[in-house]
C-alpha positions in Angstrom: 3.4 -18.3 16.5 6.9 -17.1 15.7 9.6 -18.2 18.1 12.1 -15.5 17.2 13.2 -13.3 14.3 16.5 -12.0 13.0 17.2 -8.9 11.0 20.3 -8.7 8.7 21.8 -6.1 6.5 22.1 -6.7 2.8 23.8 -4.7 0.1 22.5 -1.1 -0.5 19.5 -0.3 1.7 18.1 -3.8 1.5 17.2 -5.8 4.6 16.2 -9.4 5.1 13.9 -10.6 7.9 13.7 -14.2 8.9 10.9 -15.5 11.2 11.5 -19.0 12.7 8.6 -21.2 13.8 8.7 -24.4 15.9 6.3 -27.3 15.3 6.1 -30.9 16.5 5.6 -33.3 13.6 5.2 -37.0 14.3 7.0 -36.5 17.6 9.9 -34.6 16.2 10.7 -30.9 16.5 10.7 -29.1 13.2 11.9 -25.6 12.5 10.2 -23.6 9.7 11.8 -20.4 8.4 9.9 -17.6 6.6 12.3 -15.2 4.8 11.1 -11.7 4.1 13.2 -9.5 1.9 12.6 -5.8 2.6 13.6 -3.3 -0.1 13.9 0.5 -0.1 10.5 0.6 -1.9 8.4 -1.5 0.5 10.1 -1.4 3.9 7.6 -1.4 6.7 9.2 0.1 9.8 7.4 -0.5 13.1 8.7 2.0 15.6 6.0 1.7 18.2 2.4 0.2 18.7 1.0 3.7 18.1 2.1 3.6 14.5 1.8 -0.1 13.8 0.2 -1.2 10.5 -0.7 -4.8 10.2 0.9 -7.1 7.7 0.4 -10.8 6.9 2.7 -11.7 4.1 2.6 -15.0 2.2 5.3 -16.0 -0.3 4.8 -18.0 -3.5 8.1 -19.1 -5.1 8.5 -19.7 -8.8 11.6 -20.6 -10.8 12.9 -17.1 -11.3 10.5 -15.0 -9.1 9.0 -14.9 -5.7 5.5 -13.3 -5.4 4.6 -11.8 -2.0 1.0 -11.3 -1.0 0.0 -9.2 2.0 -3.5 -10.2 3.1 -4.0 -7.1 5.1 -3.4 -4.7 2.2 -5.6 -6.6 -0.3 -9.0 -5.1 -1.0 -9.9 -7.4 -3.9 -9.4 -5.0 -6.7 -8.9 -8.2 -8.8 -6.5 -6.6 -11.2 -4.4 -9.8 -10.8 -7.2 -12.2 -11.4 -8.3 -10.3 -14.5 -4.8 -9.9 -15.8 -3.5 -13.5 -15.3 -6.2 -15.9 -14.3 -3.9 -18.9 -14.9 -1.6 -17.5 -12.2 -4.0 -15.9 -9.7 -7.0 -18.2 -9.0 -8.7 -17.5 -5.6 -10.6 -20.9 -5.9 -7.3 -22.9 -5.9 -4.7 -23.7 -3.3 -2.1 -22.4 -3.6 -4.0 -19.5 -5.2 -0.8 -18.0 -6.8 1.2 -20.2 -9.2 4.1 -17.9 -10.5 5.4 -20.4 -13.1 2.0 -20.3 -15.0 3.1 -17.2 -16.9 6.2 -15.5 -18.3 8.1 -13.6 -15.6 7.9 -10.3 -17.5 4.1 -10.7 -17.9 3.7 -11.6 -14.3 5.7 -8.6 -13.1 3.6 -6.3 -15.3 0.3 -7.6 -13.8 1.7 -7.4 -10.2 2.5 -3.7 -10.8 -1.1 -3.1 -11.6 -2.1 -4.0 -8.1 -3.2 -0.6 -6.8 -2.8 -1.3 -3.1 0.7 -2.8 -3.1 -0.7 -6.1 -1.6 1.2 -7.9 -4.4 5.0 -7.5 -4.7 7.7 -9.5 -6.4 11.4 -10.3 -6.1 13.4 -11.6 -9.0 15.7 -14.4 -8.0 17.6 -14.6 -11.3 18.5 -10.9 -11.7 18.7 -7.7 -9.6 15.7 -6.2 -11.3 13.4 -4.2 -9.0 10.1 -2.5 -9.6 10.8 1.0 -11.1 9.7 4.0 -9.2 7.3 6.1 -11.4 8.6 9.6 -12.3 5.3 11.2 -11.5 3.2 10.8 -8.4 -0.6 10.3 -8.7 -3.5 10.3 -6.2 -6.5 8.6 -7.7 -9.9 9.1 -6.1 -12.0 5.9 -6.1 -15.8 6.4 -6.0 -17.1 5.2 -2.7 -13.7 3.9 -1.9 -10.1 4.7 -1.0 -7.3 6.9 -2.4 -4.9 5.1 -4.7 -1.4 6.5 -4.5 1.3 5.7 -7.0 4.8 7.0 -7.3 7.6 7.5 -4.8 5.3 7.3 -1.8 6.5 7.6 1.8 4.1 7.4 4.8 5.4 8.9 8.0 4.2 9.5 11.5 3.9 13.0 12.9 7.3 12.5 14.5 8.8 11.9 11.0 9.3 8.1 11.5 9.0 6.4 8.2 6.2 3.8 8.4 6.1 2.6 4.8 7.8 3.3 1.5 6.2 1.8 -1.6 5.2 2.6 -5.2 1.6 1.6 -4.7 -0.6 2.3 -1.7 -4.3 2.5 -0.9 -5.3 4.9 1.9 -8.6 4.9 3.8 -10.9 7.8 3.3 -14.1 6.4 4.9 -12.7 6.6 8.4 -13.6 3.0 9.3 -10.5 1.0 8.5 -9.0 -1.0 11.3 -5.6 -0.8 9.6 -5.3 3.0 9.3 -4.0 4.8 7.4 -4.3 1.9 4.9 -7.6 0.9 3.4 -8.9 -2.5 4.5 -12.1 -2.5 2.5 -14.2 -1.3 5.4 -15.8 1.3 3.1 -18.0 -1.5 1.8 -19.1 -2.6 5.2 -20.1 0.9 6.2 -21.6 1.6 2.8 -19.4 4.7 2.3 -20.6 7.0 -0.4 -18.4 9.6 -2.0 -17.9 10.9 -5.5 -14.8 10.0 -7.4 -14.7 13.5 -8.9 -12.4 16.4 -7.9 -13.3 20.1 -7.8 -11.5 22.2 -10.3 -10.3 19.2 -12.2 -9.2 19.4 -15.8 -7.2 17.5 -18.3 -3.6 17.6 -17.2 -0.3 17.2 -19.0 2.7 15.3 -17.7 5.5 17.5 -16.2 9.0 17.3 -17.7 10.8 16.4 -14.5 10.4 13.9 -11.7 8.0 14.7 -8.9 10.3 13.4 -6.2 9.1 11.9 -2.9 5.4 12.2 -2.0 5.2 12.2 1.8 1.9 11.4 3.5 1.5 12.0 7.2 -1.7 10.8 8.9 -2.4 13.4 11.6 -3.9 12.0 14.8 -7.7 12.4 14.8 -7.2 14.5 11.7 -6.6 14.4 7.9 -3.8 13.2 5.7 -1.2 15.8 5.2 0.4 15.3 1.8 3.7 17.0 1.0 5.3 17.0 -2.5 4.2 17.3 -6.1 1.5 15.0 -7.5 -1.4 14.9 -9.8 -4.9 14.4 -8.4 -7.0 12.2 -10.7 -10.7 11.9 -10.6 -12.7 8.9 -11.7 -14.3 11.0 -14.4 -11.0 11.7 -16.1 -10.5 15.1 -14.5 -7.1 15.9 -13.1 -5.1 18.7 -11.6 -1.5 19.2 -10.6 -0.8 19.9 -6.9 2.6 21.4 -6.5 2.6 22.3 -2.9 0.9 19.3 -1.4 -2.6 19.1 0.0 -4.7 18.1 3.1 -7.0 15.2 2.3 -10.0 13.9 4.2 -9.8 10.5 5.9 -12.7 10.8 8.4 -15.4 10.3 5.7 -17.3 13.4 6.6 -15.9 16.3 4.6 -18.2 18.2 2.3 -15.3 19.0 0.0 -13.9 15.5 -0.6 -11.3 14.5 -1.3 -10.0 17.6 0.5 -10.4 18.1 4.2 -12.8 20.9 5.4 -12.4 20.4 9.1 -15.4 18.2 9.6 -13.3 15.7 11.6 -13.4 18.1 14.5 -17.1 18.5 14.4 -17.8 14.7 14.3 -15.2 13.8 16.8 -13.2 11.6 14.4 -10.8 9.2 16.2 -8.0 7.7 14.1 -6.9 5.4 16.9 -3.4 6.9 16.8 -1.7 8.5 19.8 -1.4 12.3 19.7 2.2 13.6 19.3 
């Protein structure tokens, strides 16, 4: 278990968090230090137990890049394994070997991870993952909502819980890491279409969408504020300029939108009411 942690300011809005561990090895006391760099795109802020989301981050260091893997955000989409099997091999230990591919190719595959479980930090340059100009919410059949863009998850009291460019949100109601998806939809055999009502082929807007703010309401839906494009699995899409209210209890008859069913079924999100 961690003995203590320290939080230090870096340039811009970056932070670095170091967790120190003690271990006796051959009768000697050894201190291990895990360094976690937190950027403006993926900072997880824990304000209270009521809003806590679990994280279990492992780092894999290459010559010019550090790959971070959050076990609790991974739902085995396997984009990494399909994209670079020489780097990502679940049957090997360590299962991530960053130097088995060119850095640019590795970054490209990491940015295909839809949940944000995989992140990277360049150690040779200041390059960071670019924030997409347009926000998208993709509906996965029998699965979560994939959000991509300038995504900000906040509590009802406007505390920022997570900022990232890639997030997977639970919509089956069974995740133990709400509002994030933890693959519980498979265990509960969640069934839901990946289509959207009123969907049509959409065109890209000419300006940036800006921040997409998602607020999980206690025992209620996901309140989404900001511009985004809703994308169905069948290729249908529609622009949402004024936000939306999306189901996360698993019971709506108008998925992915909320229709108030959470009140009828007594949905409990496990979060404290504000």
